[in-house]
N, C-alpha and C positions, 0 to 999 in steps of 0.2 A: 307761791304761797299755798300750802295745803289747806283745805277746809278742815273742820272737825265734824265728826259723825256721831250721832246717837242711833244705835241699831237695837231693835227688839229681837232677842234670840229665842224666846218662847221655850218650847220643849226641845230636848236634845235631838228628837226625831226630825227636827228641821234639817239636819244634815242629809237625811235620806228621803224624806217625803216630798213629793211633787206638789207643793202647795204654793200659793202666790208669793209668800215671803221667801221661800227657797229660790224661786225663779228670779225674784228681785235681786237677792244677794248675788246670785250667779252672774247677773248682768252688771252689778254695781262695780266690781273690781275693774273690769276692762274699760268702764266709762271714766275712771279717774286717772289723773296723772300718776304713774307708778311711783310710790314713795320709796325713798332710800331706806327707811325704817318705819316701824309702826309702834306706837305706844298704845297698848290695849288696857282699858280700864273695865273690869268685869265685876258684876254684882256678886260673883261667886268667890271672890277673894276678899274676905273681911278680916281686918286687923285693927288693933288698938291705935297704932300709929301708922302713917303712910309708909308703905313698903314697896320696894322695887326689886324685881328678880334680876339677878346678874348671873347668867349661865352662858356657856359656850353654845349649847344646843338645848332647845326646849323639849322637855318631856311632855307627852300628851296625857293629861289627867282625865280619867273617865269617872267624874264625880257624880255618879247617878247609879241607880239600881233598878233592876226589873225590866230592862229594855232588850230588844233582840240582839243576838250575838253580833250581827253585822255592824252595829253601832260601836261595840267594843273593839272591833277589828280596825276601825278607822284610826289613823295616826296623822299627826301634823307636826313633824320634827323640824320646825322652823329654826334657823340659827338665832341665838341670842345676840346681845350686844353689850358686853360688860362695860365698855367705856361709856356708852350712852346711859346705861343704868347709873353709873357713878355721877355723870353729869346731871341726871334727873334728881338723884338724891341730894345733890348740892343745891339745885334750883329749889327743891322743896324746903331745904334747910334755910336758904336765903329768904324764903317767904314765911319763915317762922313755923314750919310744919314738921320739923324733926324727921326728915326722911331717913328710912332705914334700908339697908341692903339685905336681900335674902339670896344666899348663894346656891340654892337648890330648887326653888319653886319652878314648876313648869307652867303650862297653859291649861286652865280649866275650860269646860265646854262653853262658857260664856264668851271666851276669847277664840278658841280654835274652831268652833262650829261656823261662825260667820266667816272667819278667815279661810277655812277650807273651801267654802263656796266662792269667795271673792277671788282668792289667789291660790288655786289648788296645787301649784308647783312648790309651795312652801319654801321659797328661796329668799323672801324678804325678811331681814332680821326683825324680831319682835321682842319688845320689853313689856312686861305687865306691871301695872301699878294697882295697888289694893284700894278698897274703899273702907271707910270707918263708919259703920252703920249707926253708932251711937251719937255721932256728931252732927247729923242732919244736913239739909241741902246747902245752907250758907257756907259751911265748911268746904263742901265739894265745889262750889263756885270758886272759892279761894284756891283750892287744889288745882282746878283747871287753869286759873289765872297764872299760877306758878309755871305751868307747862306751855304757856302761850308762845314763848320765844322759839319753841321747836319748829313751829309751822314754817318759818322762813327758811329753814334748813331742809326742806322737803321731807319732813317727818310728819306722818299722819297720826293724829290723836283719834282713836276709834274707841268710843265708849259704848259698852254693850250691857243692856239690861232688859227691861220689859215695860211697855207703856201701861199695861195693866197686869197684875200678877196676884190673883187670888186662886191658888191651885186647889184649895178645898172646895171651891164652887164648881169645878169642872164636872165632877160626877153628879152633883145635885142638879146642874143646869141641863144636862143631857144634850140632845141634838137640836134644840130649839133655836130661834133667832137670837141675835145679840140682845141682851136685856137692857132696859133703860138705864140701869145703874152703871153699866159699862159705857154706853153711848154718851150719857150726860157728863161723866167724868172726862172721857177722851175729848169731847167737843170743847169743854172748858179749858183743858190743857192746851189743845191746839190753838184756840183763840188767844190764850195768854202768851204762848210761844211766838206766834206770828206778830203779835202786837209788842213783843219784847217787854212784857210786864214782869221783869225779873223779880221784883219784890213780892208780887202776888204768887209767883211760882215758888219762891223760897218758902212762902207760907201756905203752900197748896193744901197741907193737911188740915188747915183751919178754914180755908176759903173755897176749895174745890168741892163740888157736890160728889157725894159717895166716895170721898178720898180713902177713908179707912176700909171701906168694903173692897175697893180695887187694890189697895196696898196695905194689907194688915201689918206689914213691916216695910221700912223705907228702902231696903237695900237695892231693889230692882229698879227704882227710879233715880237713885243717886247718880249713876253714870250720866244721865241727861245733864245734870248740873255741872259736871266736869266738862262735858262738851261745850256747854254754853260759856263757862268761864274761860276755857282755852281759846274760844273764838273771839272774845272781846265784846264789850258793851254795844258797839256799833255794828256787829256782824248781822248779815242778812240771813234769816232762817228760811229754809225750804223744806216742806214735807215731801220726802222723796218716795215714801211708800205708806199705804195704810191698808190693812186687811185684818181679819179676825180668825184666830185658830181655836179650835175646841170650844167655840161658842162664846168664850169670855176673855180670851187672851188677845188683846189688841197688839198687833205687830207693827205699829206705826214707827217709822224711822225718819230722822231729820238730818239735814246737812246745814252747817253754819259757815258762811263765807264772809 
């Protein structure tokens, strides 16, 4: 039975920079039972209805601007899995989520950057599933629940977002220590995850301190709820990494077994 993962991907430079989160991800892949396929849920593919990419080979989407050329030179041409994509679309439909197939979408950096570090040989088939930013956390718990049956078939659900994600605060913050508004939010989230307070987490925007300051919009936290839903209500959470990048981006990652 595969676990589910929530991974913080932060800046695209995670692929190149020797920071704690980079080293963590480079060691994470070899520590896991190698999956037969991966379902990647990234904050960077937003659609109105849940969509699944069905391609023979994934293109590498460089969905960012203003970074060094070396980042654009990176490729992650992992095989796709059209049959698995069809199966997932049907599972979503059975859950009342109207799953759609996208026959051309590749992997955005929220998916390929962590995968490049975890399994650089890019031989494991990858299917990507979109998020629906307007539908909130509860919807994404349900989306994850629809995917739960994949785990028994040695398919890894890897959800990729960011534990905190206020990009506008990076330049304002400078090089100082992590501010209280980041620490307070991350500590509340961690306590709620470890205590399995799913209802509180779904209402994080109302209950968590500094929620809107850390997440002006929802999309980078929504993959966490997919990972939780796919793991099941009784899953055991483990924080497998925590660090801070650029002063305000918490790179915390969780495993659910």
